[in-house]
Structure formats: structure tokens, C-alpha cells
C-alpha positions as CSV (number, residue, x, y, z in Angstrom):
1,M,57.8,34.1,-72.0
2,A,54.9,32.0,-70.8
3,I,57.1,30.2,-68.3
4,G,58.3,33.6,-66.9
5,W,54.7,34.9,-66.5
6,L,53.7,31.7,-64.6
7,T,56.7,32.1,-62.3
8,Y,55.7,35.7,-61.7
9,C,52.1,34.8,-60.8
10,V,53.2,32.1,-58.4
11,A,55.5,34.5,-56.7
12,I,52.8,37.1,-56.3
13,A,50.4,34.4,-54.8
14,A,53.1,33.3,-52.4
15,L,53.6,36.8,-51.3
16,L,49.9,37.4,-50.7
17,H,49.5,34.3,-48.6
18,S,52.8,34.3,-46.7
19,G,53.8,37.9,-46.2
20,P,52.1,41.1,-45.3
21,A,49.9,42.9,-47.8
22,W,50.9,46.3,-49.1
23,G,50.1,48.9,-46.4
24,E,49.6,46.2,-43.8
25,S,50.9,47.1,-40.3
26,V,53.2,44.3,-39.1
27,K,55.6,43.7,-36.2
28,E,58.4,41.2,-35.9
29,V,58.7,39.6,-32.5
30,V,61.2,37.1,-31.0
31,A,59.7,34.8,-28.5
32,E,60.6,31.6,-26.8
33,A,58.7,28.9,-24.9
34,S,59.2,25.5,-23.2
35,Y,56.9,22.5,-22.8
36,V,57.3,19.5,-20.5
37,M,56.3,16.4,-22.3
38,G,53.5,14.3,-20.6
39,D,53.1,10.6,-20.7
40,A,50.2,10.9,-23.1
41,D,52.2,13.2,-25.5
42,T,54.0,12.1,-28.6
43,L,57.2,13.8,-29.7
44,A,55.4,15.6,-32.5
45,S,52.6,16.8,-30.3
46,A,54.9,18.0,-27.6
47,E,57.0,19.9,-30.1
48,H,53.8,21.4,-31.5
49,H,52.7,22.5,-28.1
50,A,56.0,24.3,-27.5
51,L,55.7,26.1,-30.9
52,L,52.1,27.1,-30.1
53,R,53.2,28.6,-26.8
54,A,55.9,30.6,-28.5
55,K,53.5,31.9,-31.1
56,R,51.1,32.9,-28.3
57,K,53.8,34.8,-26.5
58,A,54.7,36.6,-29.8
59,V,51.1,37.7,-30.3
60,E,50.8,38.8,-26.7
61,A,54.1,40.7,-27.0
62,V,52.6,43.1,-29.5
63,G,50.5,44.6,-26.7
64,V,47.1,43.6,-27.9
65,Y,44.8,41.6,-25.6
66,V,43.9,38.2,-27.0
67,E,41.5,35.8,-25.3
68,A,43.4,32.6,-24.5
69,S,43.0,29.7,-22.2
70,S,45.7,27.4,-20.9
71,Q,45.3,24.3,-18.7
72,N,48.1,22.0,-17.4
73,I,46.6,18.8,-15.9
74,E,48.8,16.2,-14.3
75,T,47.3,12.8,-13.3
76,Y,48.9,9.7,-11.8
77,S,47.4,6.2,-12.6
78,G,48.7,2.7,-12.9
79,G,52.3,3.8,-11.9
80,K,52.4,6.3,-14.8
81,T,52.2,10.1,-14.8
82,R,50.1,11.7,-17.5
83,H,50.6,15.4,-18.2
84,L,48.0,17.0,-20.4
85,T,48.3,20.5,-21.6
86,T,45.6,22.4,-23.5
87,L,46.1,25.7,-25.1
88,S,43.7,27.6,-27.3
89,V,44.5,30.9,-29.0
90,R,41.9,31.3,-31.6
91,T,43.6,34.2,-33.4
92,L,47.1,32.8,-34.0
93,A,46.5,31.5,-37.5
94,A,45.3,34.9,-38.7
95,A,47.8,37.0,-36.8
96,V,51.1,35.2,-37.3
97,T,51.9,35.5,-40.9
98,Q,55.5,34.2,-40.8
99,T,57.4,32.1,-38.3
100,E,61.2,31.5,-38.3
101,I,62.7,28.9,-36.0
102,L,65.8,30.5,-34.3
103,D,66.5,27.7,-31.9
104,R,65.1,24.3,-31.0
105,R,66.3,22.0,-28.2
106,R,65.3,19.0,-26.1
107,T,66.6,18.6,-22.5
108,L,65.8,16.4,-19.6
109,D,64.2,17.7,-16.4
110,G,64.4,14.7,-14.1
111,D,62.7,11.9,-16.1
112,R,60.8,14.4,-18.3
113,L,61.6,15.7,-21.8
114,V,61.5,19.4,-22.1
115,F,61.0,20.9,-25.5
116,Y,62.4,24.4,-26.0
117,V,61.8,26.6,-29.0
118,K,62.8,30.1,-30.0
119,I,61.2,31.8,-32.9
120,K,61.0,35.1,-34.8
121,A,57.3,35.7,-35.7
122,T,55.9,38.3,-38.0
123,V,52.6,39.4,-36.5
124,S,50.1,41.3,-38.6
125,L,48.4,43.9,-36.4
126,D,45.6,44.5,-38.9
127,R,44.8,40.8,-39.2
128,L,45.1,40.4,-35.4
129,A,42.6,43.3,-34.8
130,E,40.3,41.8,-37.5
131,A,40.5,38.3,-35.9
132,I,39.7,39.7,-32.5
133,R,36.7,41.6,-33.8
134,R,35.6,38.4,-35.7
135,Q,36.2,36.3,-32.6
136,K,34.1,38.7,-30.4
137,A,31.3,38.6,-33.0
138,Y,31.5,34.7,-32.9
139,E,31.3,34.8,-29.2
140,Q,28.3,37.1,-29.2
141,L,26.6,34.9,-31.7
142,A,27.5,31.8,-29.6
143,T,26.1,33.6,-26.4
144,H,23.0,34.5,-28.3
145,Y,22.7,31.0,-29.6
146,R,23.1,29.5,-26.1
147,Q,20.5,32.0,-24.8
148,L,18.1,31.0,-27.6
149,Q,18.7,27.3,-26.8
150,T,18.0,27.9,-23.1
151,E,14.8,29.9,-23.9
152,N,13.8,27.3,-26.4
153,S,14.3,24.6,-23.8
154,Q,12.3,26.5,-21.3
155,L,9.5,27.2,-23.8
156,K,9.5,23.5,-24.8
157,T,9.2,22.5,-21.1
158,Q,6.3,25.1,-20.6
159,L,4.6,23.9,-23.8
160,E,4.8,20.2,-22.6
161,R,3.5,21.2,-19.2
162,L,0.7,23.2,-20.7
163,S,-0.1,20.4,-23.1
164,H,-0.2,17.9,-20.3
165,Q,-2.4,20.2,-18.2
166,L,-4.7,20.7,-21.2
167,E,-4.9,17.0,-21.7
168,Q,-5.7,16.4,-18.0
169,R,-8.3,19.2,-18.1
170,N,-9.9,17.6,-21.2
171,I,-10.0,14.2,-19.5
172,E,-11.4,15.8,-16.3
173,Q,-14.0,17.8,-18.3
174,G,-14.9,14.6,-20.1
175,R,-15.2,12.8,-16.8
176,H,-17.4,15.6,-15.3
177,L,-19.6,15.5,-18.4
178,E,-20.0,11.8,-18.1
179,Q,-20.8,12.2,-14.4
180,F,-23.3,14.9,-15.2
181,R,-25.1,12.7,-17.7
182,S,-25.1,9.7,-15.3
183,R,-26.5,11.9,-12.5
184,R,-29.2,13.3,-14.8
185,T,-30.1,9.8,-15.8
186,A,-30.2,8.7,-12.2
187,R,-32.5,11.6,-11.2
188,E,-34.9,10.9,-14.1
189,L,-35.1,7.2,-13.2
190,T,-35.6,8.0,-9.5
191,R,-38.5,10.4,-10.3
192,S,-40.1,7.7,-12.4
193,A,-39.7,5.3,-9.5
194,I,-41.4,7.7,-7.2
195,R,-44.3,8.2,-9.6
196,T,-45.0,4.5,-10.3
197,H,-47.3,2.5,-7.9
198,S,-45.8,-0.9,-8.9
199,L,-43.4,-2.1,-6.2
200,S,-41.5,-4.3,-8.6
201,E,-41.2,-1.4,-11.1
202,K,-40.0,0.9,-8.3
203,I,-37.2,-1.6,-7.4
204,D,-36.2,-1.9,-11.0
205,L,-36.1,1.8,-11.7
206,A,-34.2,2.6,-8.5
207,S,-31.7,-0.2,-9.3
208,R,-31.2,1.3,-12.8
209,A,-30.7,4.7,-11.2
210,I,-28.0,3.3,-8.9
211,A,-26.4,1.5,-11.8
212,A,-26.2,4.9,-13.6
213,D,-24.9,6.7,-10.5
214,D,-23.9,4.7,-7.5
215,H,-23.6,7.9,-5.4
216,H,-27.3,8.9,-5.9
217,V,-28.6,8.8,-2.3
218,E,-32.2,9.2,-3.2
219,A,-32.3,6.1,-5.3
220,Y,-31.0,4.0,-2.4
221,I,-33.6,5.4,-0.1
222,I,-36.5,4.8,-2.6
223,R,-35.4,1.2,-3.1
224,G,-34.9,0.6,0.6
225,Q,-38.4,2.0,1.3
226,T,-39.8,-0.2,-1.5
227,Y,-38.2,-3.3,0.0
228,L,-39.9,-2.4,3.3
229,G,-43.2,-2.1,1.5
230,V,-42.7,-5.6,0.0
231,A,-41.9,-6.9,3.5
232,S,-45.1,-5.3,4.9
233,L,-47.1,-7.1,2.2
234,T,-45.6,-10.5,3.0
235,Y,-45.8,-10.0,6.8
236,S,-49.2,-11.7,7.0
237,K,-47.9,-14.8,5.2
238,K,-46.4,-16.8,8.1
239,D,-44.8,-19.3,5.8
240,E,-42.7,-16.6,4.1
241,R,-41.0,-15.2,7.2
242,A,-37.6,-15.9,5.7
243,E,-38.5,-13.8,2.6
244,L,-39.6,-11.0,4.9
245,N,-36.2,-11.0,6.6
246,M,-34.5,-11.0,3.2
247,Y,-36.3,-7.9,2.1
248,A,-35.6,-6.2,5.5
249,E,-31.9,-7.0,5.2
250,K,-31.8,-5.6,1.6
251,A,-33.5,-2.4,2.9
252,I,-30.9,-2.1,5.7
253,Q,-28.1,-2.4,3.1
254,D,-29.5,0.3,0.9
255,F,-30.1,2.7,3.8
256,S,-26.6,2.1,5.2
257,R,-25.1,2.8,1.8
258,A,-27.1,6.0,1.6
259,L,-25.7,7.0,5.0
260,Q,-22.2,6.3,3.9
261,L,-22.7,8.8,1.0
262,E,-24.7,11.3,3.1
263,P,-24.2,10.8,6.9
264,V,-26.9,13.4,7.8
265,S,-29.7,11.9,5.7
266,T,-32.6,11.8,8.1
267,W,-34.7,9.8,5.7
268,A,-32.0,7.1,5.4
269,Y,-31.8,6.9,9.2
270,L,-35.6,6.7,9.4
271,G,-35.7,3.9,6.8
272,R,-33.0,1.9,8.5
273,G,-34.7,2.4,11.9
274,D,-37.9,1.0,10.4
275,A,-36.1,-2.0,8.9
276,L,-34.3,-2.7,12.2
277,T,-37.7,-2.6,13.9
278,W,-38.9,-5.2,11.4
279,Q,-36.0,-7.4,12.6
280,K,-36.9,-6.7,16.2
281,K,-33.5,-5.0,16.8
282,I,-35.2,-2.3,18.9
283,E,-32.2,-0.8,20.6
284,E,-30.5,-0.3,17.2
285,A,-33.6,1.2,15.7
286,I,-33.9,3.6,18.7
287,E,-30.3,4.8,18.0
288,D,-31.2,5.7,14.5
289,Y,-34.4,7.6,15.5
290,E,-32.5,9.4,18.2
291,R,-29.8,10.4,15.7
292,I,-32.5,11.9,13.4
293,L,-33.7,14.2,16.3
294,Q,-30.1,15.3,16.9
295,I,-29.9,16.3,13.2
296,D,-33.4,17.7,13.0
297,P,-35.3,18.2,16.3
298,L,-38.5,18.9,14.4
299,F,-38.5,15.6,12.5
300,D,-41.9,14.5,14.0
301,V,-42.0,11.0,12.3
302,A,-38.9,10.0,14.2
303,R,-40.3,11.2,17.5
304,Q,-43.5,9.2,16.9
305,R,-41.4,6.1,16.2
306,L,-39.5,6.6,19.5
307,I,-42.7,7.0,21.5
308,T,-44.1,3.8,20.0
309,L,-40.9,1.8,20.7
310,Y,-40.3,3.1,24.2
311,T,-44.0,2.4,25.1
312,R,-43.6,-1.2,23.7
313,I,-40.5,-1.8,25.8
314,A,-42.2,-0.3,28.9
315,V,-45.3,-2.6,28.4
316,E,-43.0,-5.6,28.5
317,Q,-41.2,-4.4,31.6
318,A,-44.5,-3.6,33.4
319,A,-45.8,-7.1,32.5
320,S,-42.9,-8.6,34.3
321,R,-43.4,-6.2,37.2
322,Q,-40.1,-4.3,36.5
323,W,-41.7,-1.0,37.7
324,R,-38.5,1.1,38.0
325,P,-37.1,0.2,34.6
326,A,-40.5,0.7,33.1
327,L,-40.7,4.2,34.7
328,K,-37.3,5.1,33.3
329,T,-38.2,3.9,29.8
330,L,-41.4,5.9,29.9
331,G,-39.5,8.9,30.9
332,R,-37.6,8.7,27.6
333,A,-40.9,8.7,25.7
334,L,-42.5,11.5,27.8
335,K,-40.1,14.4,27.8
336,P,-40.4,16.9,30.7
337,D,-41.3,19.7,28.2
338,R,-44.8,18.4,27.7
339,V,-46.6,19.7,24.6
340,L,-50.3,19.0,24.5
341,S,-50.2,18.5,20.7
342,W,-48.0,15.4,21.3
343,V,-50.2,13.9,24.0
344,A,-52.5,12.3,21.4
345,Y,-49.5,10.2,20.4
346,Q,-48.4,9.6,24.0
347,K,-51.7,8.6,25.5
348,Q,-50.7,4.9,25.9
349,A,-47.5,6.0,27.5
350,Y,-49.2,8.3,30.0
351,L,-51.8,5.7,30.9
352,L,-49.1,3.1,31.4
353,R,-47.0,5.4,33.5
354,S,-50.0,6.2,35.7
355,Q,-50.3,2.5,36.4
356,V,-46.6,2.2,37.2
357,Y,-46.9,5.2,39.6
358,S,-49.9,3.6,41.2
359,E,-48.0,0.3,41.7
360,L,-45.2,2.3,43.3
361,G,-47.6,4.1,45.6
362,Q,-47.0,7.4,43.9
363,L,-50.7,8.4,43.5
364,R,-50.4,12.1,42.9
365,P,-48.1,11.7,39.8
366,A,-50.4,9.0,38.6
367,I,-53.4,11.3,38.8
368,Q,-51.4,14.1,37.0
369,D,-50.6,11.7,34.0
370,L,-54.3,10.8,33.8
371,T,-55.3,14.4,33.9
372,T,-53.0,15.1,31.0
373,V,-54.7,12.4,28.9
374,L,-58.1,13.8,29.8
375,Q,-57.1,17.3,28.7
376,V,-56.8,16.1,25.1
377,D,-59.3,13.2,25.3
378,P,-62.1,14.2,27.8
379,N,-64.1,11.1,27.1
380,N,-61.4,8.5,27.7
381,L,-63.1,6.0,29.9
382,D,-60.0,4.2,31.1
383,A,-58.5,7.5,32.2
384,L,-61.7,8.5,34.0
385,L,-62.1,5.2,35.9
386,Q,-58.4,5.0,36.9
387,R,-58.4,8.6,38.1
388,A,-61.7,8.1,40.0
389,D,-60.1,5.1,41.8
390,L,-57.0,7.0,42.7
391,Y,-59.1,9.9,44.1
392,R,-61.0,7.4,46.2
393,R,-57.7,6.0,47.5
394,L,-56.7,9.5,48.4
395,T,-60.1,10.0,50.2
396,R,-61.1,12.7,47.8
397,A,-64.6,11.5,47.5
398,E,-66.1,14.4,45.7
399,L,-63.5,14.3,42.8
400,A,-63.9,10.5,42.6
401,K,-67.7,10.9,42.4
402,Q,-67.4,13.4,39.5
403,D,-65.2,11.1,37.5
404,F,-67.5,8.1,38.1
405,E,-70.6,10.0,37.1
406,R,-68.9,11.2,34.0
407,A,-67.8,7.7,33.1
408,C,-71.3,6.4,33.8
409,A,-72.8,9.0,31.5
410,L,-70.4,7.8,28.8
411,G,-71.7,4.2,29.1
412,S,-69.5,2.6,31.8
413,V,-71.7,0.2,33.7
414,E,-69.2,-0.3,36.6
415,A,-69.0,3.4,37.1
416,C,-72.8,3.6,37.8
417,F,-72.8,1.6,41.0
């Protein structure tokens, strides 16, 4: 009795796994298929491919759409032909419940084996529909997963980029903070250098400011001016001329560096012009002073420096009787737009030009220059005596007499005779 019950249970289990369930809708289909064996195939795999194709046709024959893919790839390499066939029907295992081989043959097509199989397949429509639904659900999940993977990859890339940007920003902010601190330190040291009266301390403080911030223009200018101050103090010591040139050269280096950092710094141009004057590089100094007036036409100190240098050059030219070059040089010091407030600084140039005009026989322009001097300095004896002499040469005795009498009254002995 026990053995009979066991046999009954095994039969029921076999029925459940191999045949259709009660109430299950099934359909029997006869299908056939062929498969050409490739060089890479074995006999077993080729026969399996033929059977799989037949099952696919059986499933398709029930009239229900099944997603399937089939590829036949033939390649030729090393004198051999390889035929690779891939077939994927994901619902076959669930849909085909029974398979009966009706016919199986192998034939030759040229030099290829062709496997033929004919089957009768029992297809469960319910299982097929359920497999299709499940397959679509898997595909939706796979699509969703791929989308999540893509989004995750994009988010990861964005996060890495933002992290890198944040890191760079933090580095940049740290650099800016360090630069701010360095600039603040340099400004404080420079202010201290301006306040102190010790030249050595000025140089030390300015040097420390430059060490803190090598782009601090004011520190270079302060140190350069201090070097010039030291040069001025050592100028009277004839045996230390080399030391004077050394300080002047250091000053030029500082002013030139300041101009690299700030090309329109008028004070840097002024300092370098002064240092070049120390080195007797007059033409180069003049270029720097002229550049200042291009930047700021109201920079009076530069104009004063130019008047002094042009007059010095003209004196040397007049001493060697180069009257025309001297006249041209004085013209650069005495602009046509004469302003009386500047005549006090230009007196020497006007007096010299009147002499040059006199040597060239141009007496009236010479008298005009002397008159300009006397407008701002009525008691200038040199101007009175020279103008009186010119009036006499022009036979204007009355005017000459007036200038001589005025010069006599001011104490000129020669004017009294």
C-alpha cells in the first residue's frame, strides 16, 4: 500500500511539471526547422540550435508576439569559415511544456552539415502570456535600472566636478587671504618706513615690506628715494664716489621695478629721473620727466626738473658758442604759453636766452626775455644792466637811461657812470 501511494505521488508530480495544469489553455503545434552547422559548432550545439529554432516557430505559430532576436554571422579567417548563430527566445522554457521529436535528419549542403528537425510541441498559452508579462516587467526594470545607472553616473560626474571646483575655490580663497595678509603687512611696514627719520631703518622697513609683498609699488618707491637720500649724504665725500653710484644704481632698480608693476606711476618716474641725473645720464632723465608730464601735465616737480636740466645743457652749449643748439634747448625749457608764476623758476633760462639772442644779433627778442624777468623780479641787476645795454645798442637812449638809473639806485657802481 505504501509503495502504491508513492507511485501515485510521483505520477502527480510528473504531471504537474511536464503537462498542462487543470484548466490550463494549451495548443499542440507541429513545427520544423533547419540549421547549417558552422566551423565553430559542435554536433551537439548544432542540433540544439535546430531544436531551439523549431520551438521558436512553434511558439510563434500560436499567434502570440514574442520578442526574439536572431543573428547569423559568417566569418572567414585562416582558410576556415566560421558560422555563428545566436538565437534568444526568453519565453520558450515557460511556454513549451512538451516536445515530441517527429523527425530528425542530417544532410550535406555543399561542404556544410545541415541539421533538420521536426517536432510536435505542446504550448501553454497561459504560461506564454504570463512569461511575456514577466519578460516585459523585467525589461521595464532593466530600462529603469539603466536609466538610474546613467543618472547616477551623471550625478557622480557633476559631484566630482563640483567637488573639484569647491577645492579650487578653497585654494583660491586661501591664496587671496594670504595675499590680503601679505599686502596688509606690506602697507603697515611702508607706513612705518615713511614715519621714521632713520635712513637705514627706512631701507630695512621698505625691504621687509617688499619681502611680504613684492608687488607693493609704494615700498619700492620709498626704498629708492631713501637710496637717493643716502647718495646725497655721501656726495660730499669724494673718496666714496663708487658708493654713491652703487646707491644710485639700487635706486634705479627699485624705481624700474615699480614702473613694471605700475607703468603710470609718476613718482617712480620722478625717482628714476633723479637717480639718472645723479649718474649724469641727462637725456634718459629728461625722458622720464617728460613722461611724467604726459601722464599728469600738472606735475610741477617734473616741470621744475626739466627746466633745470635744459638750462644746464644750454649753459654748456653757450659756453662752447653753440648758439643755435643752445637756443633750441632753451626753447624746450621756455614753452610758448608763458605763465608768470613759472618765470621765477625760469629766470636763469630767460637770462641765458637773452644772451644767446644778443650774440645772434636778435636784440628785440633779447629785450623781451629780460623784460619778462623784470616783471617778476623788478630789482634784478643783471637783467637791468643787460636790457640797458641792448636799448643803447638800439639807440633808445631814454629807455637805456631809465634802466641804468634804476640799477644805480640798487647799488650798481658801473650803472652810475
